[in-house]
C-alpha positions as CSV (number, residue, x, y, z in Angstrom):
1,X,12.9,40.8,7.6
2,X,11.1,37.6,8.4
3,X,11.2,34.6,6.1
4,X,8.0,32.6,5.5
5,X,8.3,29.0,6.3
6,X,6.7,26.5,3.9
7,X,3.9,24.6,5.6
8,X,5.1,21.1,6.5
9,X,3.1,18.0,6.8
10,X,2.9,17.1,10.5
11,X,3.0,13.4,10.9
12,X,2.4,11.7,14.2
13,X,5.9,10.3,15.1
14,X,4.3,7.1,16.4
15,X,2.5,6.6,13.0
16,X,5.7,7.3,11.1
17,X,7.6,4.8,13.2
18,X,4.9,2.2,12.8
19,X,4.8,2.8,9.0
20,X,8.6,2.5,8.9
21,X,8.6,-0.8,10.9
22,X,5.8,-2.1,8.7
23,X,7.7,-1.3,5.5
24,X,11.0,-2.6,6.9
25,X,9.4,-5.9,7.9
26,X,7.6,-6.1,4.5
27,X,10.8,-5.5,2.5
28,X,12.6,-8.1,4.6
29,X,9.9,-10.6,3.7
30,X,9.8,-9.6,0.0
31,X,13.6,-10.1,-0.3
32,X,13.7,-13.6,1.2
33,X,14.8,-15.7,-1.8
34,X,11.9,-18.2,-1.7
35,X,9.3,-15.4,-1.2
36,X,10.6,-13.2,-4.0
37,X,10.8,-16.2,-6.3
38,X,7.2,-17.0,-5.5
39,X,6.0,-13.4,-5.9
40,X,7.7,-13.2,-9.3
41,X,6.1,-16.5,-10.4
42,X,2.7,-15.3,-9.1
43,X,3.0,-12.1,-11.1
44,X,4.4,-13.8,-14.2
45,X,1.7,-16.5,-14.2
46,X,-1.1,-13.9,-13.8
47,X,-3.0,-13.0,-17.0
48,X,-2.7,-9.4,-16.0
49,X,0.5,-8.1,-14.4
50,X,-1.6,-5.4,-12.6
51,X,-3.7,-8.1,-10.9
52,X,-0.6,-10.2,-10.2
53,X,1.2,-7.2,-8.5
54,X,-2.0,-6.3,-6.5
55,X,-2.3,-9.9,-5.3
56,X,1.4,-10.2,-4.4
57,X,1.1,-7.0,-2.4
58,X,-2.0,-8.2,-0.6
59,X,-0.2,-11.5,0.3
60,X,2.7,-9.6,1.9
61,X,0.3,-7.3,3.8
62,X,-1.7,-10.3,5.1
63,X,1.6,-12.0,6.3
64,X,2.5,-8.8,8.1
65,X,-0.9,-8.6,9.8
66,X,-0.7,-12.3,10.8
67,X,2.7,-11.9,12.3
68,X,1.7,-8.7,14.1
69,X,-1.4,-10.4,15.5
70,X,0.7,-13.4,16.8
71,X,2.9,-10.9,18.6
72,X,0.0,-9.0,20.0
73,X,0.7,-5.9,17.9
74,X,-2.1,-4.1,16.0
75,X,-1.1,-2.1,12.9
76,X,-3.0,1.1,12.4
77,X,-4.9,1.5,9.1
78,X,-2.8,4.6,8.3
79,X,0.5,2.6,8.6
80,X,-1.0,-0.2,6.5
81,X,-2.1,2.2,3.7
82,X,1.0,4.1,3.4
83,X,3.3,1.1,4.1
84,X,1.4,-1.0,1.5
85,X,2.0,1.7,-1.1
86,X,5.7,1.5,-0.5
87,X,5.7,-2.3,-0.5
88,X,3.8,-2.3,-3.8
89,X,6.6,-0.1,-5.2
90,X,9.1,-2.7,-4.0
91,X,7.2,-5.6,-5.5
92,X,7.0,-3.7,-8.8
93,X,10.8,-3.2,-8.8
94,X,11.6,-6.9,-8.3
95,X,8.9,-7.9,-10.9
96,X,10.5,-5.5,-13.5
97,X,14.0,-6.8,-12.7
98,X,12.6,-10.3,-13.4
99,X,11.4,-9.3,-16.8
100,X,7.8,-8.2,-16.2
101,X,7.0,-5.3,-18.5
102,X,7.5,-1.9,-16.9
103,X,4.3,-0.4,-15.6
104,X,3.3,3.1,-16.4
105,X,1.9,5.4,-13.6
106,X,-1.7,4.6,-14.5
107,X,-1.0,0.9,-14.2
108,X,0.7,1.4,-10.8
109,X,-2.3,3.4,-9.6
110,X,-4.6,0.6,-10.8
111,X,-2.6,-2.0,-9.0
112,X,-2.7,0.1,-5.8
113,X,-6.5,0.5,-6.1
114,X,-7.0,-3.2,-6.8
115,X,-4.9,-4.2,-3.8
116,X,-6.8,-1.8,-1.5
117,X,-10.2,-2.9,-2.9
118,X,-9.4,-6.6,-2.4
119,X,-8.0,-6.0,1.1
120,X,-11.2,-4.1,2.1
121,X,-13.4,-6.7,0.5
122,X,-11.7,-9.5,2.4
123,X,-11.8,-7.6,5.7
124,X,-15.5,-6.8,5.5
125,X,-16.5,-10.3,4.4
126,X,-14.5,-11.8,7.3
127,X,-16.0,-9.3,9.8
128,X,-12.5,-8.0,10.6
129,X,-13.4,-4.5,9.6
130,X,-16.6,-2.7,10.7
131,X,-18.3,-0.2,8.3
132,X,-16.9,2.8,10.3
133,X,-13.4,1.6,9.9
134,X,-14.0,0.9,6.3
135,X,-15.1,4.5,5.7
136,X,-12.0,5.8,7.5
137,X,-9.7,3.5,5.6
138,X,-11.2,4.6,2.3
139,X,-10.7,8.2,3.2
140,X,-7.1,7.6,4.1
141,X,-6.4,5.6,0.9
142,X,-7.9,8.5,-1.0
143,X,-5.4,10.9,0.6
144,X,-2.4,9.0,-0.7
145,X,-0.9,10.2,-4.0
146,X,-2.2,7.1,-5.8
147,X,-5.7,7.6,-4.3
148,X,-5.7,11.2,-5.4
149,X,-4.7,10.2,-8.9
150,X,-7.5,7.6,-9.0
151,X,-10.0,10.2,-7.8
152,X,-8.9,12.6,-10.5
153,X,-9.3,9.9,-13.1
154,X,-12.8,9.1,-11.9
155,X,-13.7,12.8,-11.8
156,X,-14.0,12.9,-8.0
157,X,-12.8,15.7,-5.8
158,X,-9.3,15.2,-4.2
159,X,-8.7,14.9,-0.5
160,X,-6.8,17.9,0.8
161,X,-4.7,15.9,3.2
162,X,-1.0,15.5,3.0
163,X,0.3,12.0,2.6
164,X,2.6,10.6,5.3
165,X,5.2,9.3,2.8
166,X,6.5,10.4,-0.5
167,X,4.9,8.7,-3.5
168,X,6.5,6.0,-5.5
């Protein structure tokens, strides 16, 4: 008798490796004492912890992009989206350990959405991201667990793509 195999998400190993490196480098930056102290201060001084966490995440992603560009490495949008999601989770953890009130799932989704929105806005205004790339990035962000939750909350149809990484 044959057993049915569960369908698995097939992830391009290069994208997975790129995402893993992106996250590892981001976590390393986040946990540098001066950086983590500044991130915590940034979040605590923000009127809205959701906004503070989104801005903190965006600052780490921008540092990773700058570092990669200086080394002649381009990070794919897919790796940025999925990696940023994981880095946001790491920033939330350190913020909560520092006394920032615990975020519920909806607030985490809002922080993710705000960070993606601000990243895209900056990229389009600076000319770094053409409209075609913007559309693709929006599609990929919508395929993450957070993006699907946001779509559900807004009454939009979900993307039927499997995320590369597990959710936070």
